[in-house]
BAMAR-360055 format. One record per residue (C-alpha): residue in one letter; y negated, z negated, x. Coordinates in steps of 0.001 Angstrom, whole numbers, padded with zeros to 6 digits, always signed. Each point is the difference from the previous one (the first is absolute). Example, Ala and Ser with C-alpha at 12.3 -4.5 7.8 and 13.67 -1.06 7.14 Angstrom:
% BAMAR-360055
A+004500-007800+012300;S-003440+000660+001370;
This chain:
% BAMAR-360055
M-088933-008743+040142;G+003131+001031+001828;E-000553+003627-001027;E-003420+000127+001538;A+001080-001642+003279;R+000020+002226+003034;E-000230-000184+003738;V-003512+000609+001186;G-000184+002789+002489;S+003389+001491-000891;S+000592+003684-000125;A-001274+002272-002721;T+003380-000084-001703;S-000190-003767-000496;P-000387-001172-003586;R-003647-000150-001010;P-001611-002830-001969;S+000158+000526-003717;V-003090-000347-002157;T+000363-003182-002049;I-002255-002268-001986;G-000429-002039+003151;S-000983+003059+001956;S-002590+000896-002597;L-001372-003537+000154;I-000555+000139+003734;S-001368+003526-000157;M-002388-001250-002690;I-001193-002734+002349;N-000434+002602+002713;K-002014+002059-002447;L-002134-003045-000787;Q-000530-000450+003718;D-001279+003564+000130;I-002182-000476-003072;L-001524-003312+001041;A-000340+000695+003725;P-003295+001959-000153;V-001849-002656-001998;V+001651-003288+000913;S-000784-001769+003267;D+002526-001099+002580;K+000347-003346-001829;P+000032+001034-003660;Q-000151-002390-002922;I+003022+001829-001406;S+002990-000620+002228;L+002668+002681-000359;P+003672-000756+000710;Q+000854+000874+003587;V+002076-001141+002967;A-001847-001533+002964;V+001804+000251+003349;V-000649-003081+002141;G+001205-000728+003497;S-001025-000757+003551;Q-000556+002609+002659;S+003157+001764+001131;S+001951-001440-002934;G+001145+003473-001061;K-002353+000582-002970;S-000751+003579+000954;S+003680+000849+000413;V+000767-001415-003445;L-002736+002111-001619;E+001009+003165+001815;S+003612-000547-000997;L-001030-000328-003642;V-001902+003306+000229;G+002539+001692+002244;R-002680+001343+002323;D-001851-000980+003172;F-003662-000238-001026;L-001386-003379+001196;P-001876-000628+003284;R+002114-001570+002711;G-000815-002023+003093;R+000538-003205+001909;D-003088-001786-001306;I-001241-000364-003566;C+000486+003284-001875;T-000856-000808-003635;R-003691-000921+000155;R-000955+000834-003591;P+001931-000595-003252;L+001981+003149-000822;V+000695+000441-003727;L+003107+002193-000078;M+000919+001505-003371;L+003469+001582-000038;E+000496+002450-002825;Y+003294+001649-000796;R-000155+003691-000806;A+003137+001976-000698;E+000479+003041+002147;E-000305+003223-001955;P+001297+003460+000932;G-002576+002074+001750;D-002025-002933+001342;E-001470+000848+003373;H-000703-003660+000747;T+001869-002942-001448;E-001705-002833+001908;W-003656-000633+000728;G-002606-002698+000382;E-003517-000361-001431;F-002789-002309+001086;R-002487-001420-002463;H-002881+000594+002421;L+001005+003691+000244;P+000490+001005-003643;G+001737+003306-000623;K+001404+000308+003526;R+003761-000164+000437;F+001693-000861+003279;Y+003391+001656+000344;D+000317-000989+003655;F+000716-003728+000218;S-001168-000073+003601;A-003395+001064-001328;I+000176-002902-002435;R+000506-002387+002945;R-002980+001488+001823;E-002214-000250-003076;I+000956-003667-000519;Q-000882-000700+003621;A-003279+001946-000213;E-001054-001679-003253;T+000831-003410+001464;D-002105+000735+003084;R-002925+001178-002167;E-000165-003341-001811;A+001439-002543+002450;G-000995+001556+003327;L+001982+001282+002908;N+000794-003308+001702;K+002475-001849-002243;G-002556-001051-002637;V+001153-001027-003476;S-001501+000817-003414;D+000883-001007-003563;K-000944+003376-001513;Q+003011+001812-001398;I+001500+003354+000912;R+001694+001538-003038;L+002898+002381+000541;K+002287+001521-002607;I+003254+001577+001104;T+001806+002272-002420;S+003633+000742+000775;P+003393+000509-001654;N+001383-002522+002498;V-001950-003116-001026;L+000117-002516-002796;N-003157-000711-001972;M-001813-003009+001385;T-003350-001103+001383;L-000111-001875+003306;V-002873-001431+002017;D+000531-000117+003752;L-002152-002882+001270;P-001012-000652+003628;G+002530-002011+001945;I-000655-003670+000647;T-001293-000427+003538;K-000820-003081+002071;V-002046+001204+002969;P-003007+002329-000401;V-000028+003208+002029;G-002607+002690+000457;D-002890-000284-002458;Q+001823-002458-002203;P-001962-003170-000812;R+001142-003392+001219;D+001077-000988-003498;I+002142+003101-000441;E+002969-002059-001176;A-002008-001727-002748;M-001586+003314-000950;I+003347+001764-000428;R+001524-002961-001836;K-002882-000008-002483;M+000376+003743-000517;I+003709-000416-000704;M-000529-002972-002330;D-002533+001992-002043;Y+002846+002370-000908;I+003048-002196-000322;T-001674-002728-002096;Q-000443+002498-002835;Q+002614-000631-002678;N+000709+003713-000394;C+000997+000363+003644;I+003610-000021+001244;I+000201-001404+003542;L+002247+001797+002465;A+000292-002559+002818;V+001306+001723+003153;S+001474-002219+002721;P+001859+001132+003159;A+003479-001450+000464;N-000479-000424+003756;S-002532-002817-000568;D+000166-003396-001670;L+000149+000922-003684;A-000778-003582-001078;T-003473+000344+001548;S-000691+003529-001207;D-003735+000600-000572;A+000751+002361-002873;L+002189-002515-001844;Q-002531-002788+000558;M-002850+002019-001474;A+002193+001162-002861;R+000832-003630-000807;E-003738-000847-000080;A-000757+002819-002427;D+003249-000278-001992;P+001237-003612+000279;N+002928+000525-002386;G+001126+003243+001603;F-000092+001942-003283;R-001870+002985+001474;T+001380+000102+003546;I+002802+002141+001346;G+001027-000618+003617;V+000842+002765+002473;I+001784-000901+003227;T-000315+002776+002568;K+001679+000697+003359;L+003311-001569-000973;D+001748+002147+002623;I-001787-001644+002962;M+000724-003640-000825;D+001779-002053+002659;R+003690+000574+000051;G+001867-002542-002069;T-002919-000599-002333;D-000836+001499-003377;A-002497-000349-002831;C+002581-000613-002723;N-001498-003313-001169;F-003446+001577-000260;L+001311+003001-001925;L+001749-002352-002418;G-003195-002007-000449;K+001410-003243+001333;V-002842-000690+002476;I-003131+001086-001873;P+001010+000906-003557;L-001757+002839-001776;K+000529+000980-003627;L+000012+003688+000896;G+002291-000493+002996;Y+000168+001601+003435;V+000978+003404+001345;G+001043+000603+003608;V-000799+003285+001741;V+000407+001661+003402;N-003062+001620+001540;R-000392+002820+002435;S-000655-001269+003488;Q-002940+001161+002083;E+002500+002026+002041;D+001152+001755-003168;I-003603+000836-000842;N-000731+001232+003487;K+003093+002246-000178;N-001105+001295-003422;R+003054-001367-001671;G-000320+000896-003685;I+000041-002406-002898;A+003132+001584-001442;A+001864-000792+003201;A-001420-003510-000011;L+001182-000561-003578;A+003460+001254+000941;Y+000098-002420+002927;E-001147-002835-002287;E+002717+000739-002539;K+002660+000063+002717;F-001284-003265+001479;F+000219-001898-003293;N+003373+001456-000930;E+001559-000982+003314;H-001650-003419+000351;P+002437-002839-000832;V-002661-002010-001900;Y-002398+002568-001434;S+002807+002232-001312;N+000541-002599-002724;L-003711+000007-000918;S-000418+003643-000873;D-002289-000870-002939;R-002387-001695+002405;C-000011+002442+002884;G-001370+003447+000696;M-003138+001971-000594;P+001332+001776-003128;Q+000703-003423-001533;L-003531-001133+000823;A-001457+003133-001660;R+002072-000598-003144;N-000945-003663-000131;L-003698+000724+000467;N+000039+002707-002627;Q+001804-002167-002543;I-002091-003111+000715;L-003236+001947-000262;E+001084+001624-003254;Q+000871-003301-001643;H-003134-001599+001366;I-002092+002759-001523;K+001669-000517-003378;R-000920-003660+000060;V-003608+000448+001074;L-000576+002987-002267;P-001479-001986-002945;D-002294-001965+002287;L-001039+003162+001831;K-000739+001689-003295;A-002092-002956-001193;R-002008-000025+003225;L-000682+003700-000240;N-001137-000454-003591;S-002285-002839+001007;Q-001482+002003+002847;M-000546+003014-002210;V-001805-002051-002646;S-002171-001554+002691;V-000859+003395+001445;S-000762+001292-003481;K-002479-002825-000572;E-001675+000739+003310;L-000309+003643-000930;Q-001604-000939-003300;A-002478-002162+001898;Y-000814+002840+002378;G-000426+002432-002897;Q+000138+003767+000064;P-002304+002100+002192;L-003155+001036-001857;E-000489+003741+000005;S-002737+000790-002566;K-003401-001468-000847;M+001249-000793-003475;A+002877-002038+001361;Q-002368-001770+002375;G-002378-000840-002839;V+002823-001359-002155;V+001295-002175+002813;L-003468-001292+000885;L-000844-000857-003591;N+003353-001711-000425;I-000542-002098+003122;L-003498-001048-001068;T+001232-000938-003458;K+002933-002015+001314;Y-002216-001742+002518;C-002493-001101-002660;E+002817-001073-002310;A+001528-002080+002793;F-003415-001545+000745;A-000528-000931-003650;A+003555-001297-000308;M-000489-002369+002935;L-003238-001292-001522;E+001583-000529-003414;G+003233-001504+001283;K+002175+002910-001106;S+001132+001214+003416;Q+003681+000782+000444;E-000070-001649+003438;M-000934-003436-001345;S+000521-002756+002544;T+001700-003290-000801;K-001040-001623+003282;E-003808+000186-000052;L-002979+000969-002158;S-001034+003632+000191;G-002361+002477-001602;G-002037-001227-002948;A+001509-003476+000252;R-001706-000494+003358;I-003366+001043-001462;H+000464-002486-002863;Y+000820-002700+002539;I-003166+000788+001975;L-002214-000126-003095;Q+001463-003109-001603;S+001737-002093+002631;I-002364+000678+002886;F-003430+000809-001467;V-000052-002099-003183;K+001725-003030+001468;S-002123+000096+003133;L-003171-000209-002100;E+001464-002878-001953;G+000147-002053+003152;V-003649+000545+000978;D-002406-002960-000506;P-003636+001192-000329;C-001194-003186+001679;D+002436+000003+002894;D-002621+001324+002423;L-002891-002058-001479;T-000621-003603+001025;D-002045-002456-002016;D-002771+000298+002584;D-000044+003790-000476;I-000421-000387-003739;R-002651-002775+000353;T-001925+002111+002486;A+000052+002968-002345;I-001229-002177-002866;Q-002864-001466+002071;N-000983+003434+001301;A-000116+001267-003567;S-002279-002919-000966;G-002668+000969+002468;A-002697-002536+000916;K+000681-002196-002973;N+002936-001931-001299;A+001836+001758-002858;L+000282-001892-003267;F+003138+001937-000943;V+002683+001916+001896;P-001602+003368+000826;E+001830+003236-000919;V-000914+001775+003198;P+002507-001788+002278;F+002781+000428-002577;E-000626+003739-000308;F-000348+000396+003760;L+003237-001808+000706;V+002018+001622-002780;R-001110+003485+001072;R+001139-000739+003530;Q+003410-001153-001269;I+000386+003008-002311;A-000718+002342+002919;R+002997-001523+001791;L+002287+001653-002592;L-000819+003477+001345;D+002152-000260+003149;P+003315-000996-001694;S-000598+002631-002687;C-000452+002717+002628;Q+003042-001260+001917;C+002058+000249-003182;L-001130+003601-000393;H+001018+000817+003584;F+003406-001640-000494;V+000679+002123-003085;Y-001198+003113+001856;D+002454-000680+002841;E+002837-000505-002473;L-000735+003316-001690;V+000104+001742+003374;K+003385-001615+000701;I+001291+001067-003415;S-001124+003581+000601;R+001878+000108+003287;A+003086-001547-001545;C+000308+002693-002670;E+003227+001748+001030;V+000139+003561-001286;I+003066+001593+001560;E-001494+003489+000030;L-003055-001300+001850;Q+002101-000709+003089;R+000274+003728+000579;F-003738+000552+000383;P-001758-002212+002594;V-003343+001787-000398;L+000015-000584-003741;R+000950-003629+000531;K-002935-000490+002361;C-002425+001694-002393;L+001185-002138-002904;D-000502-003151+002038;E-003542+001022+000964;I-000925+000874-003579;V+001393-003275-001347;V-001855-002079+002584;N-003285+001813-000678;F+000534-000235-003752;L+000624-003729+000213;R-003004-000462+002271;E-002202+001806-002519;G+001523-002005-002836;A-000753-003250+001821;K-003729+000797+000183;P-000770-000344-003755;A+002213-003083-000114;L-001996-001515+002862;R-003289+000912-001674;M+001193-001576-003220;I+000960-003223+001801;E-003375-000117+001746;N-001783+000595-003306;L+001951-002808-001630;I-001071-002430+002730;E-003591+001229-000127;M-000098-000400-003774;E+001142-003578+000278;V-002465-000734+002790;D-002966+001641-001697;Y+000240-001853-003280;I+001116-003626-000217;N+000903-000394-003638;T-000477-003714-000600;S+000469+000652-003737;H+003645+000902+000462;P+002100-001881-002552;R+002312-001319+002722;F-002869-001204+002198;I-000245-003787+000132;G-003808-000148-000259;G-002489-002544+001343;K+000434-002649-002673;K+003770-000201+000331;A-000281+000091+003782;S-002466-002929-000089;E+002321-002064-002143;L+002930+000637+002308;A-002173-000783+003015;M-001089-003345-001444;Q+003625-000866-000717;Q+000932+000762+003575;L-002920-002070+001316;K+000945-002948-002189;A+003552+000231+001229;Q-001227+000032+003583;K-002425-002911-000598;G+002739-002057-001570;V+001567-000131+003434;T-003165-000577+002018;D-001725-002559-002331;V+002419-002771+000916;E-000745+000488+003697;G-003805-000060-000535;Q-000116-002982-002374;T-000403-002665+002750;S-002841+001756+001794;R-001965+000428-003253;T+000334-003739-000796;V-001403-001056+003392;Q-002878+002427-000364;A-000925-001440-003409;K-000066-003573+001357;T-002315+001056+002810;V-002517+001481-002419;M+000056-003178-002089;N-000936-001989+003102;G-003209+002058+000403;I+001208+002208+002794;L-000219+003738-000457;P+003076+002012+000981;Y-001921+001888+002641;Q-001912-002973+001301;G+000605-000657+003650;S+000927+003622+000655;R-003524+001422-000205;P-001499+000868+003470;Q-002269-002756+001281;L-003337+000401+001854;N+000137-000653+003673;N-003050-002221+000653;E+000807-000307+003670;N-000710+003711+000579;P-002911+000931-002250;V-001252+003564-000165;S-003814+000578-000222;S-001392+001848-002956;G-001441+002503+002399;K+003471+000814+001249;L+001399+000302-003564;M-002793+002309-001056;S+000517+001987+003181;T+003670+000445-000911;I-000838+001050-003568;S-002580+002432+001284;K+002594+001532+002349;H+002525+000665-002865;T-002903+001260-002149;A-000983+002451+002680;A+003658+001140+000237;F-000053+001180-003646;G-003487+001602+000568;S-001920-002244-002384;T-002802-002558+000341;R+001569-002095-002720;T+001869-003101+001061;W+003205+000379-002139;G-001844-001527-002958;I-000320-003282+001847;P-003656-000603-001110;S+001160+000100-003617;I+002346-002839+000688;F-001470-002004+002862;G-003627+001203-000143;S-002010+001337+002897;R+000053-001304+003531;T-003232-001951-000579;S+001165-001537-003209;A+003237-000959+001665;V-001843-001825+002727;Q-002254-001597-002472;S+002917-001000-002093;G+001592-001541+003024;R-003063-001957+000690;R-000159-001049-003606;F+003389-001615+000349;G-001039-001604+003253;E+002098+002253+002238;Q-000937+000764+003583;S-001518+003392+000709;H+001656+000574+003319;S+003026+002415+000237;E+002647-002652+000492;S-000256-001031-003673;M+001401+003408-001436;P+003813+000577-000885;S+002295+002389+002013;T+000375+003750-000839;I+002807+001058-002420;N+001671+003245+001174;L+002052+002117-002512;R+003252+001615+001018;E-000254+003774-000084;P+002325+001667-002591;P+003023+001804+001533;S+000328+003773-000265;I+002908-000356-002477;L-000303-002601-002731;R+002908-001339-002011;P-000100-002654-002724;T+001024-003414+001249;E+000878-002369-002797;T+001327+000950-003432;T-001456-001726-003030;D+001818-000529-003264;N-002067+002708-001580;E+000889+002459+002743;A+003681-000910-000243;A-000100+000808-003699;E-001707+003316+000711;I+002711+000899+002549;I+002809-000730-002452;I-001733+001953-002763;T-000476+002988+002303;K+003677-000067+001032;L+001157-000125-003598;L-002225+002924-000929;L+001231+001980+003018;Q+003660-000580-000781;S-000440+000804-003683;Y-001810+003280+000506;Y+002152+001027+002973;D+003136-000428-002101;I-001480+002355-002610;V-000753+002654+002619;R+003347-000489+001746;K+001947+000605-003207;N-002054+003100-000628;M+000850+001297+003473;Q+003672-000912-000376;D+000098+002154-003100;L-002358+002863+000852;V+000828+000685+003667;P+003707+000804-000688;K-001107+002134-002957;A-002448+001913+002176;I+002648+000597+002683;M+002629+001100-002507;H-002402+002291-001860;F-001875+001686+002820;L+002766+000074+002624;V+003570-000513-001254;N-000021+001669-003417;S-002405+002708+001091;T+002317+000923+002871;K+003057+000030-002225;Q-001699+002244-002589;N-001916+002416+002219;L+002025+000322+003207;Q+001979+003058-001109;T-003199+001768-001024;A-001430-000635+003465;F+003179+001361+001606;I-000092+003196-002025;Q-003706+000573+000648;K+000383-000394+003754;L+003495+001357+000716;Y+001154+002398-002692;R-001511+003107+001584;E+002041+003074+000705;N-001545+000568+003413;M+001188-003482+001067;F+003624+000320-001150;D+001391+001302+003295;E-001672-002695+002063;L+000836-002886-002342;L+003624+001031-000509;K+000808+000655+003638;E+003310-001599+000957;H+001080-001616+003258;D+002035+002286+002235;E+002517-002816+000251;L+000366-000115-003781;V+000577+003743-000156;S+002744-000264+002586;K+001536-002968-001841;R+000046+001978-003241;K+001799+002909+001673;R+002466-002345+001651;N+000718-001823-003256;E+000395+003234-001905;K+002615+001033+002513;L+001586-003454-000100;F+000145+000108-003776;E+001867+003290+000084;V+002351-001421+002641;F+000832-003036-002123;K+000461+002163-003050;Q+002438+002278+001832;S+001807-003009+001430;L+000453-001581-003409;Q+001228+003248-001469;T+002524+000248+002827;L+001097-003601-000550;E+000428+000630-003717;K+002287+002923+000635;V+002131-001894+002506;E+000057-003097-002210;F+001290+002123-002838;D+002699+001492+002233;V+001046-003445+001247;S+000174-001485-003488;S+002001+002969-001284;Q+002437-000136+002912;T+000382-003786-000236;S+000665+000076-003745;S+002599+002738+000401;L+001797-001803+002860;G-000396-003489-001364;T+000219-001464+003510;D-002300-001936+002298;F-000563+001454+003445;S-001014-003340+001425;V+000665-000573+003672;G-001150-003602+000128;L-003749+000579+000090;P-001975-002619-001960;R-002214+001149-002796;I-003621-000161+001096;P-002126-001627-002699;S-002846+002118-001217;T-003426-001487+000574;L-001489+002372-002540;P+000737+000490-003696;D+002665+002549-000733;L-002009+002852-001421;H+002114+002057-002345;K-000973+003309-001492;T-001502+001170+003242;S-000618+003481-001326;E-002238-001381-002714;I-001991-001957+002577;I-000314+003053+002204;Q-001181+002088-002915;F-002457-002680-001110;T-001551-000624+003430;H-000073+003693+000787;H-001642+000708-003325;S-002600-002710+000487;F-000839+001346+003442;S-000003+003658-000894;M-002318-000441-002990;P-003475+001430+000555;Y-002690-002530+000777;T-001559-000829-003359;T-002474-002672-000928;D-001217-001518-003199;T-003712+000761-000284;T-000433-001323-003522;A-001251-003301+001423;
């Protein structure tokens, strides 16, 4: 490294940096910066090795950077000057005979334009800052990228970050300090970043903002190098020796002290070469710093930075290579998902047919449980349909009691209504058939609900079919969804008709000859057994009352005696009044007959004569009072249940339950079969045919296969990104080969105390094979298998 050391800003006859392996490493990183800059954002996933310059306002950051370059090119002022991150790539280029220009700068936002006047570079930095951050001290986190090529620089990449400020000025927000600190931390927390913490010697170094932030991002001090500026303006009798030796705040990479140009020097246009000469004289003549020559001076800082960055790059090279490989593979997969642009009708037809085939295969696979995306957390696809048919439909019917909505009074009323105006000798069939038909009809609603549940599941399955190519074509995706929904709706119609027919068949014909039907004889036997069991409980309670009743009959007293209505002799009713009342009711029914009374009691004359025959008085007071009947209510219900009626009720219930169970089992078997046949299996077998009939038309290709504008732009971006990663990996391979060859020939370790950063990604060897494979897979023409 001693051979490549030189004083920045020295004359043209000064020794120039020699091109070494380290120089090629840093130049390679600079090249990667150039390659990745157009496609990677300001906060890329791939962090390249670089040096971040951190310090407070007026700490001397700008002077340090200008001294490293050997030119005045940064904006100057009393207030905040660096308002956007400036990525400064220094690239050594040997001076060749006949060169008109040996130094120049290039901005990333002005590709192809070289600035030979460094004052113009300063103006462009200021103008670009104003364009993004405004004219009144605003701050932005968007980078400005500047590459300076010169024979008087060492290869390195530095990032000049805005100075830490406390009080907002101009258009700066109130939280300007927090904003700038966050911006700085975003850079220095990256493991590939070397922290250049700049602190002025004329302030309290123990409370330096730069050192505090560096400690937060790098607690062990492995990536931090301290720079103490303005050593020449410290109070007389004081020095920064303890800081330079690392006794106050130790850093693994140490400290370097430098002397900056004062504002007076800048105002008087004092050149950097003169400033470096003054710095060298100051350190040589100083009683303390003269003994710390390896820790003082701008040339020493340049050598240290160059060496540290080189060794840091060597250590992060495998991890950087692995990350680039990972990113390239990811981009390659995205490109495969986006597919190639479709130019011809033939290519469009092949792609469309391939998408339709894959979609139908994915639909069938989810129904049959053969999907590659099988879940281990919940039921999906065909398993959900099976659950609906068996665990919801079948088990729900098992829990239905056909008599749960029928009371004994309902059944007795139906039986009596079926008997008409006479008492039935046997249990009539009419109430049984009426009631069982009503219960069978109740099975229609759950059967139709089951059909709707399966329909909804099929719609969900169709929308869950992930065909990668389908993501490119939103119009095609929408058309497929509409066709599937309509196809399923049409498939549900015959299934619904079949279910309705099954219910109607069962309702229309009650097959009492079914071998599993209990029949009337068996039902009667079971009913008598139930009655006997019930009587066995009630007989004990009624035994006492029956004994008393028997004794009363033996004593000559009828059970009803004493309860019959008695004549009221104190208020007799005349026969004339009775006949008048009869005549009134007779007239109400429009007949001259007297309710058949003459056939029982005789005529009015005979009644009087009969009364006289028995010696009764003929006057009206000797007749009984009128008996008035209670009018029947509008709704009649049976009152008391006899033993015969109780037996009829039990028999009817047994017959209902027996026949309902037969029909229920039929429905449990036939309804799932109807749904599977007419809806599920029909969809699985005929969906692709429906797609081809409705979509595979040449005049529809352009509309169906129209891509999102966003997808087109993403494809172009990823194509460019893929080429960038490929070039980067090829560059890394070449440098890695050079490093390994040089290391094996020297047999030495160039370690400067930097820790080895563990790789978070697998070390991918044989990078060229991976590049060739991914490039081959991407560059292959879009082909599809149409044999399916």
